N, C-alpha and C positions, 0 to 999 in steps of 0.2 A: 503493500499497500505504498503509495508516493504521493503529497499533496501537501499545498501549502496551507501552513498553520491560520489560525483565526484570529489571531492575536493582532493587535493594532502596531507597535513598532517591533522590531524591524518588520519593513515590508516584504523583505525577500527573505523569510527564513522559512526553509523547507522540512518537513518532518517526515522520516522513511525507515524503513526497518534496518538495523545496521546489519552490516556483510562481512562476510571472511576479508574481502578486500580492504576493508574499513581500518584493519589493524593498525597501521603505519598513523593513522589520523588521532585515531583513538588513542595509540602509547603518548604520541605528543599532547593532546588533551588531557590526559590522565597525569601527565607531569607537572600541568599548573600550581603554583605554590597553594591556591585556594583548595583545589580539588586533591592533592597529594596529602595533605595534613586532615581531612574529612574523614577517609575512608581507611579503614581496618587493616588494611595491606600494607607491607614494609616498603620503604621508599626504596626507593632504585632498581625499580621491577625490569628485568629484563624487554625487550621486545617478542622474545620468542617465549615469556610466560604471558604477556599479555596477551599474545596469539592463542594461546592454548585459555586464556580467562574466556575472551571473545568466543573461542569456539563453543565451551561448554555455557557461554550465558546464551549463544544464540540455539543452542537444544533445547535448555531446561526452561529459557523465561523468553519472555517479550523484551527487546530492547530498541529502543529507536536513537536514531541521530539527529539530532537539528544542524542543518547544513544552510549556510548563506555564501553562495556560488559554490566553490570548489572547497571551503574551509569547512570542517568539522567543527561546531563553537559550543554543542553539547548535547549532552544524551541522558537518558533515562534507563532504568530496569523494571522492568515489574515480574515477581516473582511468586506466582499462585502456589500455595499451600496444596498440600495433599490432605487425603482421607478426611479427619475429622476437622482439618483445616481447609478443606476446598471452597470455603465460603471466602476465604481471605487471600491476603497476598501483601509481601512488604513490598514497598516503591524508593525508589534513588532515583535522585537526579543531580547532573553537575554541569557548570555553564563556566566558560572559559573564561579568567579573570578580566579582559576587555569587555566582555559582552554582559556582564551584570548589570540589574536594574534594567534591560534594554527592550525586554518582552520574551526572550528566548526561553529561558524557564516557566515561563506562564504557558507558553505554547506546546511545551513539552509535556507540563503535565497536565493540561488538557486533554490531548491526545491520549498518554498513558492514561487518564480516567475514564476515557471514551471506551477505550479498551476494556477497562476491568468493569465500568457500568453496561456500558450497550454489547458488548461481545462474550464477556465471561459471566456475566449477573454475579458480580463478588457484591460480598454484602461489607466488607472490613478491611480497609487498605492501612497499612500500618506501616511504620517508619522511624529510624532511632536514630537520633539527633543529639549533637551536642549540646549540654542545658544551658550555657555561656552562646550559643550559635542565634544569639537575636532575631537575627535578619532571614536564615531558614525558617525558623520558628513562627515569624509572623507573616513569612510567604505560604508556608504551609496552613496556616489558619484561613489564611484567604481562601483555600478551597475546602474550607469546612474541619479541616483535622484539628483535635483536641490535643490536651499533653494527658497521659492515663497514669503515668507515674517516673519518677525520678530514680536514675539507677546511680547509685554511689558508686564510685571508683570505677567506672565501666569500663572506659579505656586508656590505655597509656599515650600521653600525648608530649609530646616534648620531654620526655623523662618522669612527668607524674600523671599519677591517675584523676581524671577526670570524672565530673558526672555525667552524666549520658539522660537522655529522656528518651521515654518511647510514647509517639504518639499515634493516632489514628483516625480517621474517617471513617465514621458507619452509615451503613446506607440500607432504606427499607429494600426486600426484596423486591424486583422488579414486577409491577403489574401484568395481569393476565390480558391479554387480546379477549375484546367482546364476543361473546359466539356469533356464530353466524345465524343470520336469522330465518334462514330455510335449511333444511338439509339437503343434500342431495337426494335424488331418488335412485 
């Protein structure tokens, strides 16, 4: 699925599924300071490791990229649960440092939530953030996420254990379509 996102600025953002050929661009994006420090992965991941990660991501989850021209400026991941958690998924969004507060994250969030809501019928979308990442918390709140729990010492950042928070957006079950007024003979 490839289409222009419906967010106001930037007008040229295109959201599409990530593919194996995007590994180099994804590797460069993931090395941005604001992205590298947000995720639980170790720094200095090799391109080969990033390719393996992308390959697993494409097999097991929904991975979208935000493109402006030929440049990958953001990505999102939606990881649906299994069995008793099949109604839920975790979400992650990352945007290039130069494109913060310009509509890229919103475009990715809207498209990712459309998959969750309209295609998968998910009722719970959750994310883990640093408790002191007030910008990310405010961003998620715009899309209906609420803080559910604080996680003391959740992650090691710069040699210090910092708090995290679990946030989630809950949604009612999708509505049933109206029954046809006449049954076929």
